N, C-alpha and C positions, 0 to 999 in steps of 0.2 A: 529510152537509156536507162539501162537496170544500174541501180546505185552500185559503189564500189564498198568492197571490207579490204582491210590490209590486214594479213595474216601474219601472224609472225611463224615462220616456216623453220624445221632446223630440219627436215628432211626423214625425221624418224618416224616412227609409228603413228605415235598420238599425234602430230602436229597433220602429217598425211589424211587421215580418218578425217579431220576437220573440212577440209576441200572438198569434198562432195557432200559434208554435212551442210556446211557453209551454202552452195546452191540449193541443196533440195529444200533446207528450212528457210531462208532467207532470198533466194532468187538474187543474191550477190555476184557481181561481176568479182573474184577472188582474186585477190593482188598479194601473190606471196612475197616474201620480206625476210631476209635471214642476214645476219648482221656478224660480222667476220672482228670476232675479238681476240683472235687466235687459235678456230678449229682449225684452218688451213686444208688439213689430208682430208678432214670429215665432210668438205667440201666438193669433194672432186664429186659430177654428176649430179649435183643438188639440182640444179638449172634443169635439168632433161625430165628428171623425175617427178618434178613439179608440172611442167609443162603437160608430161603424159598424165596425171591426175587430173586434170582440166585448169586449173589456173589462168587467167587470161595476161598475166604479165607476171616477170621474177625481177626483182632487185636484190642480189650479193653487195653487201655493202661494207668495204672494208675501211674500219675505225679503231685499226689498231694504235694507230700513233695519238689520234684524239684520247682513246682510252687510257694510253697511258700517260699523257703528259697533263691531260685536264680532271683526270678522275683519280688515276694509282699514285701519283706523283704527289698531289695535296695530300692524298690518305697517309701516306708514308710520311710527309712532315707534320700531320698531325697526331700520330703515334698510336692509331686507333686500332686496336686488337680486339675483335670480341670473346667477353668471357677467357680471356688470355690465354686462349690458345688459336683462335680460329681468324685469319689473317682478309678477311671479307673477300675472299675470291670470286666466288657467285655473287654476291650482296651488289658489290660496287659493278659488276659488270653491268648487270639489271637496268641502271641510272644512263649508261649511255647507249643501250639499246631500245629503253623506252622512247628517247629524246629522238633517235633515229628513226623509230618508229612513227612517232607524230610528225618528222621531218618530210616524209614518203606522204602519210596520209594528206598531208595538208595539198603536196606538191599535186600528187592525184584525184584530189577533190573527193576523198573516199569520206563516207557518213561514221565509219565505224573500226574499231580495230579489233581485233580476235586475236586470243592466245588461248596457249593448249594447257595451263597450267591446275592442276586438281584443288580442288575444296581445302586439301589438309596442308598445304606448306605455303611458302615464304615467298616466292615470288610472282602468285596472283595478286597480294597486298603489294610488292614492289613495282610492278609492270602499272596498278591502277591508279598506284598515286602518283607515280610518274606523269601518267597521260591526264591526270585532274589537275595537277600541278602546270601544265605545258598548254593542254589542249582539252580544255572541260566540257567545249561543244561538243566529241567526239563519243560516242556511243561504245562502251565495251561491252564485248561479249564472251563470255566465259562456259565453252559448253560443258564443261566436267562439272560446273554448278545448276545445269540444266537437263542435258538427254538424260537418257534411261541406260547405256551403256557403262559398266560397270567393271569391267576387266581388258587386258589384251586380249583376250580369246575372242570375245566380243568385239572388240576393234579388228580383227582380223579375219570374223564372219562377216562384219558389216561390208570392209572394202572385197571377199569373195565374193558376195553377193552380184558386187557390181562388176567383176570382171576387173579387179582393177589390183595394181601390183601390192606385194605386202613388204615393205620396209623391215624386215623382222631381226632383231640382232639374237646373236647367240643363247640358249636358254642359260647358258651360267654364266652370262655376263652380269656385273654388277652395276647398277644406275650410276652415270657417271654426268659432269658439268664439264667440260674443260674450254679454259680462255689462255692466252698468254702469259697469265699471272700463276695460275693455278690447276687443279684436278683436283675433283673430288669424287668420294667411292661410297655408296651407300646401297643398303638391300643384302641379301641372301645372308651367308652368317653374321655379318656384322649388325644385323638387326636384332642380335643377341649379344650385350653388352659384356656377358662375361666370357663369350667368345676372344681368343687374342687373334688379329688381323692376320690372315694367310700373307705377309709381305711378298713374298715371291711371286703368288699369284696377281696381288691387287696393284703392286706400284707399276708405273707407266714413264714417269719423269725422272725418277732415280733409281739407286738400290738403297735396301737396309745400310743403317750404320755398320752392320757386320759384315757387310759384303764390300765397304770401301775400301779404297788401298792404306796401305799399314803405313804409308807416306802421305805426311799432310801437301795440304797448297796454301802458298802465300798471295794473296793477293793486293792490290791498293785501289782504294774507289775513292774517288774526287769530288765534293759536293761545291756548288755554288747557289749560296739564299737556300739550303737544304732540299736542293737538288740534284740529283747525280749526275755527273756529264761524262766521268773516265773512268776507264778503268785501266790499271797499270800501266798508267801515262797516257792511254791512245784514248782519245775526243768519240763519244759513240751517242748514235741517235738515240729516244729513249727504247724503243723495241728492240734494236740492235745489242744493246746494252744487257737489256732482261734474258735473252736469248742465250746470251752467253754466261750470264749468272747462273742461268736455270739450268745450264749445261754442268759447268764448274759445282753447283751446290747438289745436283742430283747425282754427279759421279763421286760424290762424297757422303754422301747419305743424309742431306741436310735437306730440312723443311718438313718431315714428315709428322704428322699431329694426328691422334688420335682422341676423339673428343664426342661427348655426348652434349649436347646443345641447345638449348631453349628457343623453340622456334616462335616465332610473333603470335600463332593462333594459338598457344597455351601448352601445345605437347611436347615432350621432349625426344629428340632424334638423333642415331649415334653414325657418325663417320669418319673415313680417314680423308685427309686433306693432305696434298702436296704443293708446297709452295718455297721449294729450292732456294729459287730467286730473289723471292722475295724476302724470305727470312735473314739473307743476308744482308739484301737493302737495310731492313727495319735495325738491325743490328747496330750496321752501320752509321745509319743516321741517329742510332739515339746515344752513341761512344761521342760522337762531336758536340751533339745536346750537352752531354756533361763536360764539355771542356767550355763551351760558349757561353750557356747561357748562366745567369745568376740564379739564385735558390728557391726564391719566390717566384719566377718564372715559370721556373720548371716544374715546381710542385704544382701552379695551377696548371700546366700544359697536361698535365696527368690526369688534373680533374677533366677538362676538355677532352684527353681522349677518349675516357671511358663515354660520355656523350656522342662524340661525335660515332664511336663504332655502331650505339645505340640507333644512331640517326641512318645512317649507312645499313645495316641490318635490315631497321624497320622500315626501308622504303624511302625514307623521309629525307634524301640529298636537294631535292630542288624547296627544301623549305628555306623560310627566314631564318630560324635561328641554325640551320647547316652554314648557311652563308654569312652568319656575322660570326660562330666559331668559327669558319675557316677565314676572315680578315683579320681574325687575330693570330690563328696560327700562322698567315703569309706574313703579320708583322714579327713576330716572333723568330722567323727563318733569316733575315735579313743578317743575322751577325753566322748563321750555319754553315761556312764555307772553310773547306779545308780537307784535308786526306787523312786518311782510314787505313791503318793496316791491316788486314786480317788473316788467321788462320787458319783453314778449312782443314778439319780432320774428325772424322768418322761419324759424320752426327752433328757435330759442335763446331759454332762459329765462334772462335777464340781470338780475343782482341790482342794486336801487336806495337801499339804505339798508333798517337793521333796530335796531328798539330792544325792550329787556325792562327792565322791574323789577328783574329777576334780571341784570342784564347785570354781567359779570365784567369789560369793558372800562373803564378806567379812563384817562382822558384825561389825569391828570396823570401817571402813570406812563407812559402812552405817548411823551409830548411830547417832545422836542429837548429843550426848556426843562427845567432841573433844579427837582424838588420835592420837600419836603417828604418824601414814601413812598421818596424814591429817591434814593443818594446817588453818584455815578460812580464815587468811588473803593471803595466796597464790591466793584464790579466783580472790583480788582486781587485780592485774597484768594479768590474764587467763581474767577476763572479758575485760579489758582495749584493750588486743592485738584481743581477739575472736571478739570484735564489733569493733574493727578500719574500717573496710570496709565500715559499715554504718557510721561510724560520719564522714568519711572523705566524702560520698556522701551528706548527710545533711548540712556539712560545704560549700561543692561546691553548692547547689541547695539555700541554704540562700545569698550566695554570690551573682550569678545570678536576686534574686529576691531585694537586695539591688542596684542592677548594673540600673536594669529596671524602 
C-alpha cells in the first residue's frame, strides 16, 4: 500500500501541478483537501478537477463557522491590526486551514502534508508553524523550495506534457486571496507603490467611496462579552452577520486599505485589501471598549493588540504566548456588552452613540455642574501632588542657575 500525502488544494494552477509532481517524485497517494473559509463560488467543480488530475480522494471542508467563532472573533476582541492597516484576513485564515489539514492527515494516516506556497511569501511559514505545533511527526513538502519549475509558463508546460487540464486564470488578473473576512489583491500595476490603485478594476466586495451612495446607512450592533450577536436588533449567527456587514460596508465604500507591508521573510510587499464588514466590527467593538474599559486596562490592551497582530501575521497562533494573551483578552471582554450605533458613509464608519450596562461613564462626574461625587476643591491637592516632580526639577534648575 502506498503512503499518503495530504495536499492543500485550491484548484488553481500552482496546486494542480503539485498532483502529478507528487505522484512522480514520491509515489504517494495524493489526497486533495480544500478548506472552505468563504471562497464558496470559487469551489464549484473543484472536486471533479482534482479527480481528473489523479488524486485518490478529495475533501472539501466547510469551516466557515469555526473560522469566525474560534479565530476571527477572538482577533476582533484583541484589537489586532498589523502595521495599523491590515486586518489580517489571509493570516488568520491560515491557522484554521493548518488545523484542518492536520485533522484530515491524521484521519487518513498520511505521512506528509504538501503546500504550494512560494519561498518568498508568508504563507509557507504560517502553514508549517501550524503543522509543527499540532503534528510535529508529519513531514512537510514545499515543492517551490525543491523543484526546478520557476514560472507559470513552466507549470503550464509541465501539465501539457502530461495531457492534463490547465486551470489558468486570465492574464490580466491580479493575485487574489479570498475568504469570508476579506479579499486581497496583489501584482500587476500594484507592484509599483507609486501607482494609484485602479479601484474600478480591482474591487470585488464593494465600491470606492466616490461611487458610494450620497445618503448614509445607519446600523446598530449588539455585543455580548465582546462578541457581536445582533445587527439592527436581529440575532444572527457569526457567518450571516459578517455576510450582511460585508454587503452594507461594501456598498458604502468601507474597508479598502492600500498598504506596503513588511513580510515575515524580510521584504516589503504592496497590496490592496478589502475588509468591509471587518472594518465595521472593529470600529464598533472599539467604541464599546472606550465606554466599558478602565484607562489602565485599555492602555495595556493596546500594547497586547500589537503583539497579538504580530503573532497572527507571523504564523504563531498555536503558541503559548498567543494563548496567554488570548486569556488576558477574554478576561477584559467580560464587560464589553452593549450596543453601538454607527453611520456608514462614503468609506467612513462614524460613531453615533453607544450604551452598556457596564458603562464607566458617569454623567454626574462628567457634567460641568458640581455633583456629590466630585468636589472642584479636591483638584488643588491632586494637581500639587501630580505636578510635584516638575516643581522639584524646576527649583533644582533655578538653584543651579543662581549659583552660576
